[in-house]
RODO-364460 format. One record per residue: residue number from 0; x, y, z of N, C-alpha, C in turn. Coordinates in nm, 2 decimals. Layout:
N
<node n="NUM" n_X="X" n_Y="Y" n_Z="Z" ca_X="X" ca_Y="Y" ca_Z="Z" c_X="X" c_Y="Y" c_Z="Z"/>
...
This chain:
86
<node n="0" n_X="-18.99" n_Y="-0.89" n_Z="-18.78" ca_X="-19.01" ca_Y="-0.78" ca_Z="-18.93" c_X="-19.05" c_Y="-0.68" c_Z="-18.95"/>
<node n="1" n_X="-18.97" n_Y="-0.56" n_Z="-18.96" ca_X="-18.99" ca_Y="-0.45" ca_Z="-18.99" c_X="-19.13" c_Y="-0.41" c_Z="-19.00"/>
<node n="2" n_X="-19.19" n_Y="-0.32" n_Z="-18.97" ca_X="-19.34" ca_Y="-0.26" ca_Z="-19.02" c_X="-19.29" c_Y="-0.14" c_Z="-19.09"/>
<node n="3" n_X="-19.42" n_Y="-0.10" n_Z="-19.16" ca_X="-19.44" ca_Y="0.00" ca_Z="-19.27" c_X="-19.56" c_Y="0.07" c_Z="-19.25"/>
<node n="4" n_X="-19.55" n_Y="0.20" n_Z="-19.29" ca_X="-19.67" ca_Y="0.28" ca_Z="-19.31" c_X="-19.66" c_Y="0.33" c_Z="-19.46"/>
<node n="5" n_X="-19.77" n_Y="0.34" n_Z="-19.52" ca_X="-19.76" ca_Y="0.41" ca_Z="-19.69" c_X="-19.86" c_Y="0.50" c_Z="-19.69"/>
<node n="6" n_X="-19.82" n_Y="0.63" n_Z="-19.75" ca_X="-19.91" ca_Y="0.75" ca_Z="-19.75" c_X="-19.89" c_Y="0.78" c_Z="-19.91"/>
<node n="7" n_X="-20.00" n_Y="0.76" n_Z="-19.97" ca_X="-20.01" ca_Y="0.83" ca_Z="-20.09" c_X="-20.05" c_Y="0.97" c_Z="-20.08"/>
<node n="8" n_X="-19.97" n_Y="1.06" n_Z="-20.20" ca_X="-19.96" ca_Y="1.22" ca_Z="-20.18" c_X="-19.91" c_Y="1.24" c_Z="-20.33"/>
<node n="9" n_X="-20.00" n_Y="1.32" n_Z="-20.41" ca_X="-19.96" ca_Y="1.38" ca_Z="-20.51" c_X="-19.89" c_Y="1.28" c_Z="-20.64"/>
<node n="10" n_X="-19.94" n_Y="1.15" n_Z="-20.64" ca_X="-19.91" ca_Y="1.04" ca_Z="-20.72" c_X="-19.77" c_Y="0.98" c_Z="-20.70"/>
<node n="11" n_X="-19.75" n_Y="1.02" n_Z="-20.55" ca_X="-19.63" ca_Y="0.92" ca_Z="-20.49" c_X="-19.69" c_Y="0.83" c_Z="-20.40"/>
<node n="12" n_X="-19.58" n_Y="0.72" n_Z="-20.36" ca_X="-19.67" ca_Y="0.67" ca_Z="-20.26" c_X="-19.52" c_Y="0.67" c_Z="-20.18"/>
<node n="13" n_X="-19.50" n_Y="0.69" n_Z="-20.03" ca_X="-19.45" ca_Y="0.71" ca_Z="-19.94" c_X="-19.43" c_Y="0.62" c_Z="-19.82"/>
<node n="14" n_X="-19.32" n_Y="0.53" n_Z="-19.81" ca_X="-19.32" ca_Y="0.46" ca_Z="-19.71" c_X="-19.26" c_Y="0.46" c_Z="-19.60"/>
<node n="15" n_X="-19.29" n_Y="0.46" n_Z="-19.48" ca_X="-19.20" ca_Y="0.53" ca_Z="-19.35" c_X="-19.22" c_Y="0.37" c_Z="-19.27"/>
<node n="16" n_X="-19.08" n_Y="0.39" n_Z="-19.22" ca_X="-19.08" ca_Y="0.27" ca_Z="-19.12" c_X="-19.15" c_Y="0.31" c_Z="-18.96"/>
<node n="17" n_X="-19.20" n_Y="0.18" n_Z="-18.94" ca_X="-19.24" ca_Y="0.20" ca_Z="-18.80" c_X="-19.14" c_Y="0.15" c_Z="-18.66"/>
<node n="18" n_X="-19.13" n_Y="0.24" n_Z="-18.56" ca_X="-19.05" ca_Y="0.22" ca_Z="-18.48" c_X="-19.09" c_Y="0.05" c_Z="-18.40"/>
<node n="19" n_X="-18.96" n_Y="-0.01" n_Z="-18.41" ca_X="-18.93" ca_Y="-0.16" ca_Z="-18.34" c_X="-19.00" c_Y="-0.17" c_Z="-18.24"/>
<node n="20" n_X="-19.00" n_Y="-0.05" n_Z="-18.13" ca_X="-18.98" ca_Y="-0.05" ca_Z="-17.99" c_X="-19.12" c_Y="0.00" c_Z="-17.93"/>
<node n="21" n_X="-19.19" n_Y="0.07" n_Z="-18.03" ca_X="-19.27" ca_Y="0.14" ca_Z="-18.05" c_X="-19.40" c_Y="0.13" c_Z="-18.17"/>
<node n="22" n_X="-19.41" n_Y="0.01" n_Z="-18.16" ca_X="-19.52" ca_Y="-0.01" ca_Z="-18.29" c_X="-19.61" c_Y="0.08" c_Z="-18.33"/>
<node n="23" n_X="-19.64" n_Y="0.16" n_Z="-18.22" ca_X="-19.79" ca_Y="0.24" ca_Z="-18.26" c_X="-19.71" c_Y="0.42" c_Z="-18.30"/>
<node n="24" n_X="-19.55" n_Y="0.40" n_Z="-18.31" ca_X="-19.50" ca_Y="0.53" ca_Z="-18.38" c_X="-19.41" c_Y="0.52" c_Z="-18.52"/>
<node n="25" n_X="-19.43" n_Y="0.57" n_Z="-18.58" ca_X="-19.33" ca_Y="0.60" ca_Z="-18.68" c_X="-19.20" c_Y="0.62" c_Z="-18.64"/>
<node n="26" n_X="-19.08" n_Y="0.56" n_Z="-18.68" ca_X="-18.97" ca_Y="0.59" ca_Z="-18.67" c_X="-18.87" c_Y="0.73" c_Z="-18.69"/>
<node n="27" n_X="-18.97" n_Y="0.83" n_Z="-18.77" ca_X="-18.93" ca_Y="0.96" ca_Z="-18.78" c_X="-18.97" c_Y="1.02" c_Z="-18.66"/>
<node n="28" n_X="-19.13" n_Y="1.01" n_Z="-18.62" ca_X="-19.15" ca_Y="1.03" ca_Z="-18.50" c_X="-19.07" c_Y="1.05" c_Z="-18.34"/>
<node n="29" n_X="-19.03" n_Y="0.89" n_Z="-18.33" ca_X="-18.98" ca_Y="0.82" ca_Z="-18.23" c_X="-18.84" c_Y="0.88" c_Z="-18.21"/>
<node n="30" n_X="-18.77" n_Y="0.91" n_Z="-18.31" ca_X="-18.61" ca_Y="0.90" ca_Z="-18.30" c_X="-18.61" c_Y="1.08" c_Z="-18.32"/>
<node n="31" n_X="-18.72" n_Y="1.15" n_Z="-18.39" ca_X="-18.68" ca_Y="1.32" ca_Z="-18.44" c_X="-18.81" c_Y="1.39" c_Z="-18.39"/>
<node n="32" n_X="-18.90" n_Y="1.35" n_Z="-18.37" ca_X="-19.04" ca_Y="1.44" ca_Z="-18.34" c_X="-19.09" c_Y="1.51" c_Z="-18.45"/>
<node n="33" n_X="-19.05" n_Y="1.42" n_Z="-18.57" ca_X="-19.11" ca_Y="1.46" ca_Z="-18.71" c_X="-19.24" c_Y="1.39" c_Z="-18.75"/>
<node n="34" n_X="-19.33" n_Y="1.46" n_Z="-18.82" ca_X="-19.43" ca_Y="1.41" ca_Z="-18.86" c_X="-19.43" c_Y="1.35" c_Z="-19.02"/>
<node n="35" n_X="-19.54" n_Y="1.29" n_Z="-19.04" ca_X="-19.53" ca_Y="1.24" ca_Z="-19.21" c_X="-19.57" c_Y="1.41" c_Z="-19.31"/>
<node n="36" n_X="-19.62" n_Y="1.48" n_Z="-19.23" ca_X="-19.62" ca_Y="1.62" ca_Z="-19.28" c_X="-19.48" c_Y="1.69" c_Z="-19.30"/>
<node n="37" n_X="-19.43" n_Y="1.70" n_Z="-19.19" ca_X="-19.27" ca_Y="1.75" ca_Z="-19.24" c_X="-19.23" c_Y="1.69" c_Z="-19.32"/>
<node n="38" n_X="-19.20" n_Y="1.56" n_Z="-19.32" ca_X="-19.13" ca_Y="1.50" ca_Z="-19.44" c_X="-19.19" c_Y="1.50" c_Z="-19.58"/>
<node n="39" n_X="-19.35" n_Y="1.51" n_Z="-19.62" ca_X="-19.38" ca_Y="1.55" ca_Z="-19.73" c_X="-19.34" c_Y="1.69" c_Z="-19.78"/>
<node n="40" n_X="-19.35" n_Y="1.79" n_Z="-19.66" ca_X="-19.32" ca_Y="1.88" ca_Z="-19.70" c_X="-19.17" c_Y="1.95" c_Z="-19.78"/>
<node n="41" n_X="-19.08" n_Y="1.87" n_Z="-19.69" ca_X="-18.94" ca_Y="1.88" ca_Z="-19.72" c_X="-18.93" c_Y="1.82" c_Z="-19.88"/>
<node n="42" n_X="-19.00" n_Y="1.71" n_Z="-19.90" ca_X="-18.98" ca_Y="1.61" ca_Z="-20.01" c_X="-19.01" c_Y="1.73" c_Z="-20.14"/>
<node n="43" n_X="-19.16" n_Y="1.79" n_Z="-20.11" ca_X="-19.24" ca_Y="1.89" ca_Z="-20.24" c_X="-19.15" c_Y="2.00" c_Z="-20.24"/>
<node n="44" n_X="-19.08" n_Y="2.05" n_Z="-20.16" ca_X="-19.10" ca_Y="2.21" ca_Z="-20.13" c_X="-18.92" c_Y="2.25" c_Z="-20.15"/>
<node n="45" n_X="-18.84" n_Y="2.12" n_Z="-20.16" ca_X="-18.69" ca_Y="2.17" ca_Z="-20.17" c_X="-18.64" c_Y="2.05" c_Z="-20.29"/>
<node n="46" n_X="-18.49" n_Y="2.09" n_Z="-20.30" ca_X="-18.48" ca_Y="2.00" ca_Z="-20.44" c_X="-18.38" c_Y="1.90" c_Z="-20.34"/>
<node n="47" n_X="-18.35" n_Y="1.77" n_Z="-20.43" ca_X="-18.28" ca_Y="1.66" ca_Z="-20.34" c_X="-18.14" c_Y="1.67" c_Z="-20.43"/>
<node n="48" n_X="-18.02" n_Y="1.65" n_Z="-20.33" ca_X="-17.92" ca_Y="1.62" ca_Z="-20.39" c_X="-17.90" c_Y="1.48" c_Z="-20.34"/>
<node n="49" n_X="-17.81" n_Y="1.42" n_Z="-20.50" ca_X="-17.77" ca_Y="1.27" ca_Z="-20.42" c_X="-17.63" c_Y="1.26" c_Z="-20.33"/>
<node n="50" n_X="-17.67" n_Y="1.19" n_Z="-20.27" ca_X="-17.52" ca_Y="1.15" ca_Z="-20.15" c_X="-17.49" c_Y="1.02" c_Z="-20.16"/>
<node n="51" n_X="-17.37" n_Y="1.04" n_Z="-20.28" ca_X="-17.32" ca_Y="0.87" ca_Z="-20.35" c_X="-17.25" c_Y="0.80" c_Z="-20.21"/>
<node n="52" n_X="-17.20" n_Y="0.85" n_Z="-20.10" ca_X="-17.13" ca_Y="0.78" ca_Z="-20.02" c_X="-17.24" c_Y="0.70" c_Z="-19.96"/>
<node n="53" n_X="-17.37" n_Y="0.75" n_Z="-19.91" ca_X="-17.46" ca_Y="0.68" ca_Z="-19.87" c_X="-17.57" c_Y="0.60" c_Z="-19.95"/>
<node n="54" n_X="-17.57" n_Y="0.64" n_Z="-20.06" ca_X="-17.72" ca_Y="0.55" ca_Z="-20.18" c_X="-17.79" c_Y="0.66" c_Z="-20.12"/>
<node n="55" n_X="-17.82" n_Y="0.77" n_Z="-20.12" ca_X="-17.95" ca_Y="0.82" ca_Z="-20.09" c_X="-17.98" c_Y="0.96" c_Z="-20.12"/>
<node n="56" n_X="-18.10" n_Y="1.00" n_Z="-20.17" ca_X="-18.09" ca_Y="1.16" ca_Z="-20.18" c_X="-18.13" c_Y="1.21" c_Z="-20.03"/>
<node n="57" n_X="-18.09" n_Y="1.33" n_Z="-20.04" ca_X="-18.10" ca_Y="1.45" ca_Z="-19.93" c_X="-18.16" c_Y="1.58" c_Z="-20.00"/>
<node n="58" n_X="-18.24" n_Y="1.65" n_Z="-19.91" ca_X="-18.32" ca_Y="1.73" ca_Z="-19.92" c_X="-18.32" c_Y="1.82" c_Z="-19.77"/>
<node n="59" n_X="-18.31" n_Y="1.96" n_Z="-19.79" ca_X="-18.32" ca_Y="2.05" ca_Z="-19.68" c_X="-18.38" c_Y="2.15" c_Z="-19.67"/>
<node n="60" n_X="-18.46" n_Y="2.17" n_Z="-19.58" ca_X="-18.53" ca_Y="2.33" ca_Z="-19.60" c_X="-18.47" c_Y="2.42" c_Z="-19.46"/>
<node n="61" n_X="-18.52" n_Y="2.51" n_Z="-19.44" ca_X="-18.45" ca_Y="2.59" ca_Z="-19.34" c_X="-18.48" c_Y="2.55" c_Z="-19.20"/>
<node n="62" n_X="-18.57" n_Y="2.44" n_Z="-19.19" ca_X="-18.59" ca_Y="2.37" ca_Z="-19.07" c_X="-18.60" c_Y="2.24" c_Z="-19.05"/>
<node n="63" n_X="-18.58" n_Y="2.18" n_Z="-19.15" ca_X="-18.56" ca_Y="2.01" ca_Z="-19.16" c_X="-18.47" c_Y="1.96" c_Z="-19.28"/>
<node n="64" n_X="-18.45" n_Y="1.81" n_Z="-19.24" ca_X="-18.37" ca_Y="1.73" ca_Z="-19.31" c_X="-18.43" c_Y="1.63" c_Z="-19.37"/>
<node n="65" n_X="-18.43" n_Y="1.56" n_Z="-19.47" ca_X="-18.48" ca_Y="1.44" ca_Z="-19.50" c_X="-18.44" c_Y="1.36" c_Z="-19.58"/>
<node n="66" n_X="-18.39" n_Y="1.25" n_Z="-19.56" ca_X="-18.35" ca_Y="1.12" ca_Z="-19.61" c_X="-18.41" c_Y="1.04" c_Z="-19.68"/>
<node n="67" n_X="-18.38" n_Y="1.00" n_Z="-19.81" ca_X="-18.47" ca_Y="0.88" ca_Z="-19.85" c_X="-18.42" c_Y="0.80" c_Z="-20.01"/>
<node n="68" n_X="-18.48" n_Y="0.73" n_Z="-20.08" ca_X="-18.44" ca_Y="0.68" ca_Z="-20.19" c_X="-18.54" c_Y="0.63" c_Z="-20.25"/>
<node n="69" n_X="-18.55" n_Y="0.62" n_Z="-20.40" ca_X="-18.63" ca_Y="0.53" ca_Z="-20.45" c_X="-18.65" c_Y="0.37" c_Z="-20.46"/>
<node n="70" n_X="-18.77" n_Y="0.35" n_Z="-20.38" ca_X="-18.83" ca_Y="0.20" ca_Z="-20.41" c_X="-18.85" c_Y="0.14" c_Z="-20.56"/>
<node n="71" n_X="-18.92" n_Y="0.23" n_Z="-20.59" ca_X="-18.93" ca_Y="0.22" ca_Z="-20.74" c_X="-18.97" c_Y="0.34" c_Z="-20.83"/>
<node n="72" n_X="-18.87" n_Y="0.39" n_Z="-20.88" ca_X="-18.85" ca_Y="0.56" ca_Z="-20.93" c_X="-19.02" c_Y="0.54" c_Z="-21.05"/>
<node n="73" n_X="-19.00" n_Y="0.45" n_Z="-21.13" ca_X="-19.11" ca_Y="0.46" ca_Z="-21.26" c_X="-19.25" c_Y="0.46" c_Z="-21.17"/>
<node n="74" n_X="-19.27" n_Y="0.39" n_Z="-21.03" ca_X="-19.40" ca_Y="0.39" ca_Z="-21.01" c_X="-19.41" c_Y="0.51" c_Z="-20.89"/>
<node n="75" n_X="-19.30" n_Y="0.56" n_Z="-20.87" ca_X="-19.31" ca_Y="0.69" ca_Z="-20.76" c_X="-19.35" c_Y="0.62" c_Z="-20.63"/>
<node n="76" n_X="-19.26" n_Y="0.52" n_Z="-20.58" ca_X="-19.26" ca_Y="0.49" ca_Z="-20.46" c_X="-19.12" c_Y="0.51" c_Z="-20.33"/>
<node n="77" n_X="-19.14" n_Y="0.57" n_Z="-20.23" ca_X="-19.02" ca_Y="0.63" ca_Z="-20.23" c_X="-19.00" c_Y="0.61" c_Z="-20.07"/>
<node n="78" n_X="-18.90" n_Y="0.54" n_Z="-20.05" ca_X="-18.87" ca_Y="0.53" ca_Z="-19.89" c_X="-18.79" c_Y="0.64" c_Z="-19.85"/>
<node n="79" n_X="-18.89" n_Y="0.64" n_Z="-19.71" ca_X="-18.80" ca_Y="0.79" ca_Z="-19.63" c_X="-18.74" c_Y="0.73" c_Z="-19.54"/>
<node n="80" n_X="-18.62" n_Y="0.74" n_Z="-19.50" ca_X="-18.52" ca_Y="0.71" ca_Z="-19.40" c_X="-18.52" c_Y="0.78" c_Z="-19.27"/>
<node n="81" n_X="-18.52" n_Y="0.89" n_Z="-19.29" ca_X="-18.50" ca_Y="1.00" ca_Z="-19.18" c_X="-18.56" c_Y="1.13" c_Z="-19.22"/>
<node n="82" n_X="-18.62" n_Y="1.18" n_Z="-19.13" ca_X="-18.70" ca_Y="1.35" ca_Z="-19.13" c_X="-18.64" c_Y="1.38" c_Z="-18.98"/>
<node n="83" n_X="-18.56" n_Y="1.50" n_Z="-18.97" ca_X="-18.54" ca_Y="1.56" ca_Z="-18.86" c_X="-18.51" c_Y="1.67" c_Z="-18.86"/>
<node n="84" n_X="-18.55" n_Y="1.76" n_Z="-18.73" ca_X="-18.48" ca_Y="1.88" ca_Z="-18.75" c_X="-18.34" c_Y="1.97" c_Z="-18.75"/>
<node n="85" n_X="-18.34" n_Y="2.08" n_Z="-18.81" ca_X="-18.19" ca_Y="2.10" ca_Z="-18.82" c_X="-18.19" c_Y="2.24" c_Z="-18.75"/>
């Protein structure tokens, strides 16, 4: 069963998947060497665009991309799919 880590920031709950093959690492770090801080910076500092094809929001800064969706929009619970360098 997948494992997750939750982070609470500015009234939001962010859910990050833990890497299946390395349970001490977050998926975003294991796959892209990005951190929770990277993901939060992109989330809060950029404007999301909806990608209808993939049913997700996408944010881009000058250095990073972020894919995410609402688990519960009313309660501000966000699932981080991926955070990567561009």
